[in-house]
N, C-alpha and C positions, 0 to 999 in steps of 0.2 A: 236550426240548420236545415231541417226539412222544408221549411217555408222558403228559405233562400233557394234551395234546389228547385222547388216547384216554380218559384218566380222566374228563375233562369230558364226553365223549360218553357214557360209561358211567353217569355220574351223571345226565346230562340225560335219557337214554332212559327210565328208570323214571318220571320226573316227567311225561313227556309221554304216558304210558300208551298211548294209541292210536297214536302215531306210531312205526312200525317202520322208517321210512326217513328218513335225514338226509342232506343234501347238504353236502359240503365244497367251498366255493367259494374258488378261489385267483386272485389277481391280483398279480403281482410278489411281494413278501414278505408280503402281506396274506392271511390265512386267515379265512374266515367260515363258520360252520355255520348251516344253514337247513333248515326242514322243507319248503320249497318249492324248485322248481328255481332254479338260479343265473341271474343276469342274463347276457346274451349276452357281455359283456366279461370274464367270469370263466371260468376252466376249472373243470370240475365233476367231482367224484368222488362216487359214490353209496354211502352206507354203510347197509347193511340189517342189521336185527336180527331174526332169526327162529329160534324154538325154541332160544334160548340161544346162537346162533352169530352173530357179527358178521362181515360181509364188506364189503370196500371194492372198488368197481368204478369204473374210469375211464370216466365216461359223459358225454362232452362232447356227445353227441347229446341234444337236448332231446326230452322226451316229454310227451305230453298225458295227464293223469291221467284214468282211467276208474274210476268207483266199481265195485269188484269185485262187490259185492252186486247192484247194478243190472245189471251185465253177466251175472251168473248167472241172475237172475230174468227178464231180458228176452231171453235168447239164443235165437234161432230157427235159427241157422246150424250149431250143434253137434248131433252125434248125441245121442240120448237117453242112451246109455250114457256118453258123454264128459261130458255135462251132469251126470249122476248122480255120476260120479267127481269132478268139480269141486265139486259140492255137498257131497259127503262130506269132501273136503279142507278146504273152508271151515268146515264144521261142526266138524271136528276142531280147526282153528286157533282158532275162537272158544271152544271148550271149554278149550283149552290157555291161552288168554288169560285166561279167568275164573280158572283155577287160579293163573296168574301174579299176577293181581290179589289173590287171597287171600294169597299169599306176601308181596306188597308191603304189604298191610294189616297182616299179623302183624308185619312188620318195623317199620312206622310206629308201631303200638301199643306194641311193645316199646321203641322209642326214647322214646316219650312216657312210658311207665312208668318208665324209667330217669331221665328228666329230672325227673319228679315225685318220685321217691325222693331224688335228690341235692338237690333244692330243699326237701326236708322238707315237702312239701305232703300234705294228706290226700286221700283218694280222693273226698271230697265237695267239694273246692275248685272253685269256679265256673269258674275259668280252665281247670283240668284237664278238667272235664266238657265245657266248650265245645270244647276241642281234640279230645277224644275223639269227640264228636258230629260234628265237622267231618270227621275222618278216616273215620269209619264212613259218613257220608252220601256222601262222595266215592266211596268204593269200592262202596257200594251202587248208586249211580247208574251207574257203569261196568259193573257186572255185570248190572244191569237192562237196559241198552242191549243188551248182548251176548245176554242171554236172549231179548229181543224179536227180534233178528236170527236167533238160532238157531230160534225158533219160525217165523219167516217162511220160512227155508230148509227147515225140516222140512216145513212145509205144501207148499211147492213140490215137494219131493222126493216126498211122498205123491201129489201130483197127477201128476207125471211117471210114477211107478210105476203108477198107475191107468191112465194113457194107454197105457203099454207093455203092460199086461195086457189092456186093451181091444183093442188092435191085434193082439196075438198070435193070437187065434182067427181073425181075418180072414185072416191070412197062412197059417194051417194049413188053413183051410177052402177047398180047391181043387176041390170037387165040381162 
């Protein structure tokens, strides 16, 4: 049973593309998987997928979600060095996610191609072309969103670096 559940999670994670956290909610013998925090009457396990590693954490504590992009862009309480470090981490994660999307795209296109071959359809078949366009549009949209986020973060990083360079002469100038 546990293998079936883990298999379902592994199958569900790539289809949710942007969701790298899933909650396993338990109440008595009932198990439900959700992308949002579990209701109060359920016990909660948090399942995270990051950089190819899946971890499950018993997390009955409820948490309020904070958009990490907004936290990075609006943070005034972190030191500039820590903020730059977090920005670099988020930029790396988004680039890795784009790479992952390309792997998923290739897999989906390969599956579609096998399906076309076994159904003896031509490459000019309207249904095949429609599915091909749908797959490409979906992954293009996901990578475009990430590229926009990468651009925002890069702009913010450039701004912070300029601020740090601007402040550095003031600190050194002690005449």
